[in-house]
mmCIF entry with sequence, helices, sheets and N, C-alpha, C, O atoms, coordinates in Angstrom:
data_MODEL
# 
_entry.id   MODEL 
# 
_entity.id                         1 
_entity.type                       polymer 
_entity.pdbx_number_of_molecules   1 
# 
_entity_poly.entity_id                      1 
_entity_poly.type                           'polypeptide(L)' 
_entity_poly.nstd_linkage                   no 
_entity_poly.nstd_monomer                   no 
_entity_poly.pdbx_seq_one_letter_code       MEILEFLLNDDQIFTTITLAVLIALFIGNIVTDKLKKYEDVDANGAI 
_entity_poly.pdbx_seq_one_letter_code_can   MEILEFLLNDDQIFTTITLAVLIALFIGNIVTDKLKKYEDVDANGAI 
_entity_poly.pdbx_strand_id                 A 
# 
loop_
_entity_poly_seq.entity_id 
_entity_poly_seq.num 
_entity_poly_seq.mon_id 
_entity_poly_seq.hetero 
1 1  MET n 
1 2  GLU n 
1 3  ILE n 
1 4  LEU n 
1 5  GLU n 
1 6  PHE n 
1 7  LEU n 
1 8  LEU n 
1 9  ASN n 
1 10 ASP n 
1 11 ASP n 
1 12 GLN n 
1 13 ILE n 
1 14 PHE n 
1 15 THR n 
1 16 THR n 
1 17 ILE n 
1 18 THR n 
1 19 LEU n 
1 20 ALA n 
1 21 VAL n 
1 22 LEU n 
1 23 ILE n 
1 24 ALA n 
1 25 LEU n 
1 26 PHE n 
1 27 ILE n 
1 28 GLY n 
1 29 ASN n 
1 30 ILE n 
1 31 VAL n 
1 32 THR n 
1 33 ASP n 
1 34 LYS n 
1 35 LEU n 
1 36 LYS n 
1 37 LYS n 
1 38 TYR n 
1 39 GLU n 
1 40 ASP n 
1 41 VAL n 
1 42 ASP n 
1 43 ALA n 
1 44 ASN n 
1 45 GLY n 
1 46 ALA n 
1 47 ILE n 
# 
_struct_asym.id          A 
_struct_asym.entity_id   1 
# 
loop_
_struct_conf.conf_type_id 
_struct_conf.id 
_struct_conf.pdbx_PDB_helix_id 
_struct_conf.beg_label_comp_id 
_struct_conf.beg_label_asym_id 
_struct_conf.beg_label_seq_id 
_struct_conf.pdbx_beg_PDB_ins_code 
_struct_conf.end_label_comp_id 
_struct_conf.end_label_asym_id 
_struct_conf.end_label_seq_id 
_struct_conf.pdbx_end_PDB_ins_code 
_struct_conf.beg_auth_comp_id 
_struct_conf.beg_auth_asym_id 
_struct_conf.beg_auth_seq_id 
_struct_conf.end_auth_comp_id 
_struct_conf.end_auth_asym_id 
_struct_conf.end_auth_seq_id 
_struct_conf.pdbx_PDB_helix_class 
_struct_conf.details 
_struct_conf.pdbx_PDB_helix_length 
HELX_P HELX_P1 AA1 GLU A 2  ? LEU A 7  ? GLU A 2  LEU A 7  1 ? 6  
HELX_P HELX_P2 AA2 ASP A 10 ? GLN A 12 ? ASP A 10 GLN A 12 5 ? 3  
HELX_P HELX_P3 AA3 ILE A 13 ? ALA A 46 ? ILE A 13 ALA A 46 1 ? 34 
# 
_struct_conf_type.id          HELX_P 
_struct_conf_type.criteria    ? 
_struct_conf_type.reference   ? 
# 
loop_
_atom_site.group_PDB 
_atom_site.id 
_atom_site.type_symbol 
_atom_site.label_atom_id 
_atom_site.label_alt_id 
_atom_site.label_comp_id 
_atom_site.label_asym_id 
_atom_site.label_entity_id 
_atom_site.label_seq_id 
_atom_site.pdbx_PDB_ins_code 
_atom_site.Cartn_x 
_atom_site.Cartn_y 
_atom_site.Cartn_z 
_atom_site.occupancy 
_atom_site.B_iso_or_equiv 
_atom_site.pdbx_formal_charge 
_atom_site.auth_seq_id 
_atom_site.auth_comp_id 
_atom_site.auth_asym_id 
_atom_site.auth_atom_id 
_atom_site.pdbx_PDB_model_num 
ATOM 1   N N  . MET A 1 1  ? 12.381 13.751  -13.790 1.00 0.00 ? 1  MET A N  1 
ATOM 2   C CA . MET A 1 1  ? 11.175 13.988  -14.542 1.00 0.00 ? 1  MET A CA 1 
ATOM 3   C C  . MET A 1 1  ? 10.992 12.956  -15.653 1.00 0.00 ? 1  MET A C  1 
ATOM 4   O O  . MET A 1 1  ? 9.870  12.690  -16.082 1.00 0.00 ? 1  MET A O  1 
ATOM 5   N N  . GLU A 1 2  ? 12.064 12.394  -16.099 1.00 0.00 ? 2  GLU A N  1 
ATOM 6   C CA . GLU A 1 2  ? 11.940 11.378  -17.162 1.00 0.00 ? 2  GLU A CA 1 
ATOM 7   C C  . GLU A 1 2  ? 11.081 10.214  -16.721 1.00 0.00 ? 2  GLU A C  1 
ATOM 8   O O  . GLU A 1 2  ? 10.379 9.617   -17.536 1.00 0.00 ? 2  GLU A O  1 
ATOM 9   N N  . ILE A 1 3  ? 11.127 9.878   -15.420 1.00 0.00 ? 3  ILE A N  1 
ATOM 10  C CA . ILE A 1 3  ? 10.370 8.748   -14.948 1.00 0.00 ? 3  ILE A CA 1 
ATOM 11  C C  . ILE A 1 3  ? 8.885  9.100   -15.084 1.00 0.00 ? 3  ILE A C  1 
ATOM 12  O O  . ILE A 1 3  ? 8.095  8.258   -15.511 1.00 0.00 ? 3  ILE A O  1 
ATOM 13  N N  . LEU A 1 4  ? 8.499  10.301  -14.737 1.00 0.00 ? 4  LEU A N  1 
ATOM 14  C CA . LEU A 1 4  ? 7.122  10.718  -14.812 1.00 0.00 ? 4  LEU A CA 1 
ATOM 15  C C  . LEU A 1 4  ? 6.623  10.669  -16.217 1.00 0.00 ? 4  LEU A C  1 
ATOM 16  O O  . LEU A 1 4  ? 5.519  10.186  -16.467 1.00 0.00 ? 4  LEU A O  1 
ATOM 17  N N  . GLU A 1 5  ? 7.426  11.168  -17.167 1.00 0.00 ? 5  GLU A N  1 
ATOM 18  C CA . GLU A 1 5  ? 7.069  11.144  -18.569 1.00 0.00 ? 5  GLU A CA 1 
ATOM 19  C C  . GLU A 1 5  ? 6.878  9.727   -19.048 1.00 0.00 ? 5  GLU A C  1 
ATOM 20  O O  . GLU A 1 5  ? 5.952  9.435   -19.804 1.00 0.00 ? 5  GLU A O  1 
ATOM 21  N N  . PHE A 1 6  ? 7.799  8.804   -18.585 1.00 0.00 ? 6  PHE A N  1 
ATOM 22  C CA . PHE A 1 6  ? 7.696  7.423   -18.988 1.00 0.00 ? 6  PHE A CA 1 
ATOM 23  C C  . PHE A 1 6  ? 6.422  6.784   -18.427 1.00 0.00 ? 6  PHE A C  1 
ATOM 24  O O  . PHE A 1 6  ? 5.725  6.054   -19.132 1.00 0.00 ? 6  PHE A O  1 
ATOM 25  N N  . LEU A 1 7  ? 6.115  7.074   -17.115 1.00 0.00 ? 7  LEU A N  1 
ATOM 26  C CA . LEU A 1 7  ? 4.931  6.471   -16.531 1.00 0.00 ? 7  LEU A CA 1 
ATOM 27  C C  . LEU A 1 7  ? 3.649  7.018   -17.112 1.00 0.00 ? 7  LEU A C  1 
ATOM 28  O O  . LEU A 1 7  ? 2.676  6.273   -17.226 1.00 0.00 ? 7  LEU A O  1 
ATOM 29  N N  . LEU A 1 8  ? 3.603  8.264   -17.479 1.00 0.00 ? 8  LEU A N  1 
ATOM 30  C CA . LEU A 1 8  ? 2.368  8.906   -18.008 1.00 0.00 ? 8  LEU A CA 1 
ATOM 31  C C  . LEU A 1 8  ? 2.209  8.676   -19.519 1.00 0.00 ? 8  LEU A C  1 
ATOM 32  O O  . LEU A 1 8  ? 1.225  9.117   -20.113 1.00 0.00 ? 8  LEU A O  1 
ATOM 33  N N  . ASN A 1 9  ? 3.154  8.001   -20.125 1.00 0.00 ? 9  ASN A N  1 
ATOM 34  C CA . ASN A 1 9  ? 3.058  7.634   -21.543 1.00 0.00 ? 9  ASN A CA 1 
ATOM 35  C C  . ASN A 1 9  ? 1.845  6.695   -21.749 1.00 0.00 ? 9  ASN A C  1 
ATOM 36  O O  . ASN A 1 9  ? 1.630  5.801   -20.930 1.00 0.00 ? 9  ASN A O  1 
ATOM 37  N N  . ASP A 1 10 ? 1.073  6.875   -22.791 1.00 0.00 ? 10 ASP A N  1 
ATOM 38  C CA . ASP A 1 10 ? -0.114 6.087   -23.004 1.00 0.00 ? 10 ASP A CA 1 
ATOM 39  C C  . ASP A 1 10 ? 0.158  4.601   -22.973 1.00 0.00 ? 10 ASP A C  1 
ATOM 40  O O  . ASP A 1 10 ? -0.667 3.835   -22.474 1.00 0.00 ? 10 ASP A O  1 
ATOM 41  N N  . ASP A 1 11 ? 1.320  4.164   -23.507 1.00 0.00 ? 11 ASP A N  1 
ATOM 42  C CA . ASP A 1 11 ? 1.619  2.735   -23.564 1.00 0.00 ? 11 ASP A CA 1 
ATOM 43  C C  . ASP A 1 11 ? 1.883  2.177   -22.160 1.00 0.00 ? 11 ASP A C  1 
ATOM 44  O O  . ASP A 1 11 ? 1.676  0.988   -21.918 1.00 0.00 ? 11 ASP A O  1 
ATOM 45  N N  . GLN A 1 12 ? 2.337  3.029   -21.237 1.00 0.00 ? 12 GLN A N  1 
ATOM 46  C CA . GLN A 1 12 ? 2.656  2.611   -19.920 1.00 0.00 ? 12 GLN A CA 1 
ATOM 47  C C  . GLN A 1 12 ? 1.646  2.778   -18.906 1.00 0.00 ? 12 GLN A C  1 
ATOM 48  O O  . GLN A 1 12 ? 1.885  2.436   -17.748 1.00 0.00 ? 12 GLN A O  1 
ATOM 49  N N  . ILE A 1 13 ? 0.437  3.319   -19.270 1.00 0.00 ? 13 ILE A N  1 
ATOM 50  C CA . ILE A 1 13 ? -0.577 3.697   -18.292 1.00 0.00 ? 13 ILE A CA 1 
ATOM 51  C C  . ILE A 1 13 ? -1.081 2.505   -17.479 1.00 0.00 ? 13 ILE A C  1 
ATOM 52  O O  . ILE A 1 13 ? -1.385 2.635   -16.293 1.00 0.00 ? 13 ILE A O  1 
ATOM 53  N N  . PHE A 1 14 ? -1.168 1.304   -18.153 1.00 0.00 ? 14 PHE A N  1 
ATOM 54  C CA . PHE A 1 14 ? -1.602 0.088   -17.449 1.00 0.00 ? 14 PHE A CA 1 
ATOM 55  C C  . PHE A 1 14 ? -0.575 -0.327  -16.383 1.00 0.00 ? 14 PHE A C  1 
ATOM 56  O O  . PHE A 1 14 ? -0.920 -0.688  -15.258 1.00 0.00 ? 14 PHE A O  1 
ATOM 57  N N  . THR A 1 15 ? 0.688  -0.260  -16.786 1.00 0.00 ? 15 THR A N  1 
ATOM 58  C CA . THR A 1 15 ? 1.804  -0.598  -15.868 1.00 0.00 ? 15 THR A CA 1 
ATOM 59  C C  . THR A 1 15 ? 1.825  0.351   -14.667 1.00 0.00 ? 15 THR A C  1 
ATOM 60  O O  . THR A 1 15 ? 2.048  -0.066  -13.531 1.00 0.00 ? 15 THR A O  1 
ATOM 61  N N  . THR A 1 16 ? 1.592  1.609   -14.940 1.00 0.00 ? 16 THR A N  1 
ATOM 62  C CA . THR A 1 16 ? 1.572  2.665   -13.878 1.00 0.00 ? 16 THR A CA 1 
ATOM 63  C C  . THR A 1 16 ? 0.451  2.379   -12.904 1.00 0.00 ? 16 THR A C  1 
ATOM 64  O O  . THR A 1 16 ? 0.655  2.429   -11.691 1.00 0.00 ? 16 THR A O  1 
ATOM 65  N N  . ILE A 1 17 ? -0.747 2.075   -13.424 1.00 0.00 ? 17 ILE A N  1 
ATOM 66  C CA . ILE A 1 17 ? -1.911 1.801   -12.534 1.00 0.00 ? 17 ILE A CA 1 
ATOM 67  C C  . ILE A 1 17 ? -1.638 0.523   -11.715 1.00 0.00 ? 17 ILE A C  1 
ATOM 68  O O  . ILE A 1 17 ? -1.940 0.481   -10.523 1.00 0.00 ? 17 ILE A O  1 
ATOM 69  N N  . THR A 1 18 ? -1.079 -0.499  -12.340 1.00 0.00 ? 18 THR A N  1 
ATOM 70  C CA . THR A 1 18 ? -0.786 -1.718  -11.640 1.00 0.00 ? 18 THR A CA 1 
ATOM 71  C C  . THR A 1 18 ? 0.206  -1.482  -10.536 1.00 0.00 ? 18 THR A C  1 
ATOM 72  O O  . THR A 1 18 ? 0.052  -2.010  -9.435  1.00 0.00 ? 18 THR A O  1 
ATOM 73  N N  . LEU A 1 19 ? 1.261  -0.666  -10.826 1.00 0.00 ? 19 LEU A N  1 
ATOM 74  C CA . LEU A 1 19 ? 2.262  -0.387  -9.747  1.00 0.00 ? 19 LEU A CA 1 
ATOM 75  C C  . LEU A 1 19 ? 1.590  0.375   -8.608  1.00 0.00 ? 19 LEU A C  1 
ATOM 76  O O  . LEU A 1 19 ? 1.841  0.084   -7.439  1.00 0.00 ? 19 LEU A O  1 
ATOM 77  N N  . ALA A 1 20 ? 0.742  1.341   -8.935  1.00 0.00 ? 20 ALA A N  1 
ATOM 78  C CA . ALA A 1 20 ? 0.050  2.153   -7.898  1.00 0.00 ? 20 ALA A CA 1 
ATOM 79  C C  . ALA A 1 20 ? -0.798 1.273   -7.043  1.00 0.00 ? 20 ALA A C  1 
ATOM 80  O O  . ALA A 1 20 ? -0.781 1.425   -5.822  1.00 0.00 ? 20 ALA A O  1 
ATOM 81  N N  . VAL A 1 21 ? -1.552 0.344   -7.622  1.00 0.00 ? 21 VAL A N  1 
ATOM 82  C CA . VAL A 1 21 ? -2.402 -0.561  -6.861  1.00 0.00 ? 21 VAL A CA 1 
ATOM 83  C C  . VAL A 1 21 ? -1.565 -1.439  -5.966  1.00 0.00 ? 21 VAL A C  1 
ATOM 84  O O  . VAL A 1 21 ? -1.918 -1.632  -4.802  1.00 0.00 ? 21 VAL A O  1 
ATOM 85  N N  . LEU A 1 22 ? -0.441 -1.991  -6.476  1.00 0.00 ? 22 LEU A N  1 
ATOM 86  C CA . LEU A 1 22 ? 0.373  -2.860  -5.672  1.00 0.00 ? 22 LEU A CA 1 
ATOM 87  C C  . LEU A 1 22 ? 0.961  -2.087  -4.467  1.00 0.00 ? 22 LEU A C  1 
ATOM 88  O O  . LEU A 1 22 ? 0.975  -2.596  -3.346  1.00 0.00 ? 22 LEU A O  1 
ATOM 89  N N  . ILE A 1 23 ? 1.424  -0.905  -4.703  1.00 0.00 ? 23 ILE A N  1 
ATOM 90  C CA . ILE A 1 23 ? 1.965  -0.079  -3.587  1.00 0.00 ? 23 ILE A CA 1 
ATOM 91  C C  . ILE A 1 23 ? 0.879  0.220   -2.589  1.00 0.00 ? 23 ILE A C  1 
ATOM 92  O O  . ILE A 1 23 ? 1.121  0.184   -1.382  1.00 0.00 ? 23 ILE A O  1 
ATOM 93  N N  . ALA A 1 24 ? -0.311 0.514   -3.064  1.00 0.00 ? 24 ALA A N  1 
ATOM 94  C CA . ALA A 1 24 ? -1.452 0.803   -2.121  1.00 0.00 ? 24 ALA A CA 1 
ATOM 95  C C  . ALA A 1 24 ? -1.749 -0.414  -1.268  1.00 0.00 ? 24 ALA A C  1 
ATOM 96  O O  . ALA A 1 24 ? -1.930 -0.290  -0.057  1.00 0.00 ? 24 ALA A O  1 
ATOM 97  N N  . LEU A 1 25 ? -1.802 -1.578  -1.873  1.00 0.00 ? 25 LEU A N  1 
ATOM 98  C CA . LEU A 1 25 ? -2.058 -2.821  -1.129  1.00 0.00 ? 25 LEU A CA 1 
ATOM 99  C C  . LEU A 1 25 ? -0.955 -3.076  -0.150  1.00 0.00 ? 25 LEU A C  1 
ATOM 100 O O  . LEU A 1 25 ? -1.212 -3.473  0.987   1.00 0.00 ? 25 LEU A O  1 
ATOM 101 N N  . PHE A 1 26 ? 0.264  -2.858  -0.563  1.00 0.00 ? 26 PHE A N  1 
ATOM 102 C CA . PHE A 1 26 ? 1.459  -3.094  0.344   1.00 0.00 ? 26 PHE A CA 1 
ATOM 103 C C  . PHE A 1 26 ? 1.350  -2.212  1.573   1.00 0.00 ? 26 PHE A C  1 
ATOM 104 O O  . PHE A 1 26 ? 1.532  -2.678  2.698   1.00 0.00 ? 26 PHE A O  1 
ATOM 105 N N  . ILE A 1 27 ? 1.051  -0.928  1.357   1.00 0.00 ? 27 ILE A N  1 
ATOM 106 C CA . ILE A 1 27 ? 0.896  -0.007  2.471   1.00 0.00 ? 27 ILE A CA 1 
ATOM 107 C C  . ILE A 1 27 ? -0.262 -0.344  3.299   1.00 0.00 ? 27 ILE A C  1 
ATOM 108 O O  . ILE A 1 27 ? -0.186 -0.230  4.523   1.00 0.00 ? 27 ILE A O  1 
ATOM 109 N N  . GLY A 1 28 ? -1.378 -0.769  2.698   1.00 0.00 ? 28 GLY A N  1 
ATOM 110 C CA . GLY A 1 28 ? -2.566 -1.186  3.453   1.00 0.00 ? 28 GLY A CA 1 
ATOM 111 C C  . GLY A 1 28 ? -2.265 -2.376  4.295   1.00 0.00 ? 28 GLY A C  1 
ATOM 112 O O  . GLY A 1 28 ? -2.740 -2.430  5.430   1.00 0.00 ? 28 GLY A O  1 
ATOM 113 N N  . ASN A 1 29 ? -1.505 -3.346  3.827   1.00 0.00 ? 29 ASN A N  1 
ATOM 114 C CA . ASN A 1 29 ? -1.084 -4.501  4.610   1.00 0.00 ? 29 ASN A CA 1 
ATOM 115 C C  . ASN A 1 29 ? -0.291 -4.117  5.844   1.00 0.00 ? 29 ASN A C  1 
ATOM 116 O O  . ASN A 1 29 ? -0.528 -4.645  6.931   1.00 0.00 ? 29 ASN A O  1 
ATOM 117 N N  . ILE A 1 30 ? 0.656  -3.192  5.678   1.00 0.00 ? 30 ILE A N  1 
ATOM 118 C CA . ILE A 1 30 ? 1.520  -2.772  6.819   1.00 0.00 ? 30 ILE A CA 1 
ATOM 119 C C  . ILE A 1 30 ? 0.615  -2.077  7.860   1.00 0.00 ? 30 ILE A C  1 
ATOM 120 O O  . ILE A 1 30 ? 0.708  -2.348  9.057   1.00 0.00 ? 30 ILE A O  1 
ATOM 121 N N  . VAL A 1 31 ? -0.236 -1.200  7.387   1.00 0.00 ? 31 VAL A N  1 
ATOM 122 C CA . VAL A 1 31 ? -1.114 -0.456  8.322   1.00 0.00 ? 31 VAL A CA 1 
ATOM 123 C C  . VAL A 1 31 ? -2.035 -1.436  9.123   1.00 0.00 ? 31 VAL A C  1 
ATOM 124 O O  . VAL A 1 31 ? -2.194 -1.326  10.339  1.00 0.00 ? 31 VAL A O  1 
ATOM 125 N N  . THR A 1 32 ? -2.636 -2.414  8.350   1.00 0.00 ? 32 THR A N  1 
ATOM 126 C CA . THR A 1 32 ? -3.518 -3.421  8.983   1.00 0.00 ? 32 THR A CA 1 
ATOM 127 C C  . THR A 1 32 ? -2.695 -4.237  9.989   1.00 0.00 ? 32 THR A C  1 
ATOM 128 O O  . THR A 1 32 ? -3.199 -4.535  11.073  1.00 0.00 ? 32 THR A O  1 
ATOM 129 N N  . ASP A 1 33 ? -1.511 -4.590  9.685   1.00 0.00 ? 33 ASP A N  1 
ATOM 130 C CA . ASP A 1 33 ? -0.642 -5.372  10.581  1.00 0.00 ? 33 ASP A CA 1 
ATOM 131 C C  . ASP A 1 33 ? -0.452 -4.630  11.876  1.00 0.00 ? 33 ASP A C  1 
ATOM 132 O O  . ASP A 1 33 ? -0.628 -5.183  12.961  1.00 0.00 ? 33 ASP A O  1 
ATOM 133 N N  . LYS A 1 34 ? -0.082 -3.331  11.748  1.00 0.00 ? 34 LYS A N  1 
ATOM 134 C CA . LYS A 1 34 ? 0.181  -2.546  12.983  1.00 0.00 ? 34 LYS A CA 1 
ATOM 135 C C  . LYS A 1 34 ? -1.102 -2.445  13.814  1.00 0.00 ? 34 LYS A C  1 
ATOM 136 O O  . LYS A 1 34 ? -1.028 -2.573  15.036  1.00 0.00 ? 34 LYS A O  1 
ATOM 137 N N  . LEU A 1 35 ? -2.264 -2.224  13.212  1.00 0.00 ? 35 LEU A N  1 
ATOM 138 C CA . LEU A 1 35 ? -3.500 -2.108  13.933  1.00 0.00 ? 35 LEU A CA 1 
ATOM 139 C C  . LEU A 1 35 ? -3.838 -3.370  14.654  1.00 0.00 ? 35 LEU A C  1 
ATOM 140 O O  . LEU A 1 35 ? -4.317 -3.339  15.788  1.00 0.00 ? 35 LEU A O  1 
ATOM 141 N N  . LYS A 1 36 ? -3.583 -4.537  13.980  1.00 0.00 ? 36 LYS A N  1 
ATOM 142 C CA . LYS A 1 36 ? -3.882 -5.840  14.573  1.00 0.00 ? 36 LYS A CA 1 
ATOM 143 C C  . LYS A 1 36 ? -3.066 -6.061  15.845  1.00 0.00 ? 36 LYS A C  1 
ATOM 144 O O  . LYS A 1 36 ? -3.559 -6.579  16.847  1.00 0.00 ? 36 LYS A O  1 
ATOM 145 N N  . LYS A 1 37 ? -1.742 -5.631  15.762  1.00 0.00 ? 37 LYS A N  1 
ATOM 146 C CA . LYS A 1 37 ? -0.871 -5.748  16.915  1.00 0.00 ? 37 LYS A CA 1 
ATOM 147 C C  . LYS A 1 37 ? -1.375 -4.955  18.109  1.00 0.00 ? 37 LYS A C  1 
ATOM 148 O O  . LYS A 1 37 ? -1.342 -5.426  19.246  1.00 0.00 ? 37 LYS A O  1 
ATOM 149 N N  . TYR A 1 38 ? -1.864 -3.687  17.821  1.00 0.00 ? 38 TYR A N  1 
ATOM 150 C CA . TYR A 1 38 ? -2.381 -2.889  18.863  1.00 0.00 ? 38 TYR A CA 1 
ATOM 151 C C  . TYR A 1 38 ? -3.685 -3.501  19.456  1.00 0.00 ? 38 TYR A C  1 
ATOM 152 O O  . TYR A 1 38 ? -3.914 -3.438  20.664  1.00 0.00 ? 38 TYR A O  1 
ATOM 153 N N  . GLU A 1 39 ? -4.484 -4.061  18.620  1.00 0.00 ? 39 GLU A N  1 
ATOM 154 C CA . GLU A 1 39 ? -5.728 -4.676  19.079  1.00 0.00 ? 39 GLU A CA 1 
ATOM 155 C C  . GLU A 1 39 ? -5.427 -5.857  19.974  1.00 0.00 ? 39 GLU A C  1 
ATOM 156 O O  . GLU A 1 39 ? -6.080 -6.039  21.002  1.00 0.00 ? 39 GLU A O  1 
ATOM 157 N N  . ASP A 1 40 ? -4.428 -6.680  19.592  1.00 0.00 ? 40 ASP A N  1 
ATOM 158 C CA . ASP A 1 40 ? -4.049 -7.835  20.407  1.00 0.00 ? 40 ASP A CA 1 
ATOM 159 C C  . ASP A 1 40 ? -3.603 -7.376  21.777  1.00 0.00 ? 40 ASP A C  1 
ATOM 160 O O  . ASP A 1 40 ? -3.976 -7.980  22.783  1.00 0.00 ? 40 ASP A O  1 
ATOM 161 N N  . VAL A 1 41 ? -2.799 -6.302  21.838  1.00 0.00 ? 41 VAL A N  1 
ATOM 162 C CA . VAL A 1 41 ? -2.306 -5.831  23.103  1.00 0.00 ? 41 VAL A CA 1 
ATOM 163 C C  . VAL A 1 41 ? -3.498 -5.296  23.930  1.00 0.00 ? 41 VAL A C  1 
ATOM 164 O O  . VAL A 1 41 ? -3.557 -5.561  25.131  1.00 0.00 ? 41 VAL A O  1 
ATOM 165 N N  . ASP A 1 42 ? -4.425 -4.570  23.342  1.00 0.00 ? 42 ASP A N  1 
ATOM 166 C CA . ASP A 1 42 ? -5.597 -4.067  24.054  1.00 0.00 ? 42 ASP A CA 1 
ATOM 167 C C  . ASP A 1 42 ? -6.410 -5.197  24.584  1.00 0.00 ? 42 ASP A C  1 
ATOM 168 O O  . ASP A 1 42 ? -6.838 -5.130  25.737  1.00 0.00 ? 42 ASP A O  1 
ATOM 169 N N  . ALA A 1 43 ? -6.661 -6.245  23.822  1.00 0.00 ? 43 ALA A N  1 
ATOM 170 C CA . ALA A 1 43 ? -7.457 -7.406  24.236  1.00 0.00 ? 43 ALA A CA 1 
ATOM 171 C C  . ALA A 1 43 ? -6.806 -8.067  25.424  1.00 0.00 ? 43 ALA A C  1 
ATOM 172 O O  . ALA A 1 43 ? -7.480 -8.371  26.409  1.00 0.00 ? 43 ALA A O  1 
ATOM 173 N N  . ASN A 1 44 ? -5.487 -8.301  25.353  1.00 0.00 ? 44 ASN A N  1 
ATOM 174 C CA . ASN A 1 44 ? -4.795 -8.945  26.472  1.00 0.00 ? 44 ASN A CA 1 
ATOM 175 C C  . ASN A 1 44 ? -4.815 -8.010  27.682  1.00 0.00 ? 44 ASN A C  1 
ATOM 176 O O  . ASN A 1 44 ? -4.933 -8.504  28.803  1.00 0.00 ? 44 ASN A O  1 
ATOM 177 N N  . GLY A 1 45 ? -4.710 -6.730  27.526  1.00 0.00 ? 45 GLY A N  1 
ATOM 178 C CA . GLY A 1 45 ? -4.766 -5.847  28.633  1.00 0.00 ? 45 GLY A CA 1 
ATOM 179 C C  . GLY A 1 45 ? -6.122 -5.818  29.339  1.00 0.00 ? 45 GLY A C  1 
ATOM 180 O O  . GLY A 1 45 ? -6.212 -5.699  30.561  1.00 0.00 ? 45 GLY A O  1 
ATOM 181 N N  . ALA A 1 46 ? -7.182 -5.933  28.513  1.00 0.00 ? 46 ALA A N  1 
ATOM 182 C CA . ALA A 1 46 ? -8.538 -5.952  29.115  1.00 0.00 ? 46 ALA A CA 1 
ATOM 183 C C  . ALA A 1 46 ? -8.756 -7.186  29.946  1.00 0.00 ? 46 ALA A C  1 
ATOM 184 O O  . ALA A 1 46 ? -9.441 -7.121  30.967  1.00 0.00 ? 46 ALA A O  1 
ATOM 185 N N  . ILE A 1 47 ? -8.197 -8.315  29.545  1.00 0.00 ? 47 ILE A N  1 
ATOM 186 C CA . ILE A 1 47 ? -8.388 -9.526  30.318  1.00 0.00 ? 47 ILE A CA 1 
ATOM 187 C C  . ILE A 1 47 ? -7.428 -9.496  31.518  1.00 0.00 ? 47 ILE A C  1 
ATOM 188 O O  . ILE A 1 47 ? -7.413 -10.430 32.320  1.00 0.00 ? 47 ILE A O  1 
# 
């Protein structure tokens, strides 16, 4: 719980938001990558 208290501290709110955004972008990249691979397979299968 100390981590939560540290992250929710007013001084750390900017750092917390930045971390959350970076993690969201990272997860988004992984998901997009997997979707692209499936699309490539589908396209090749259609031809």
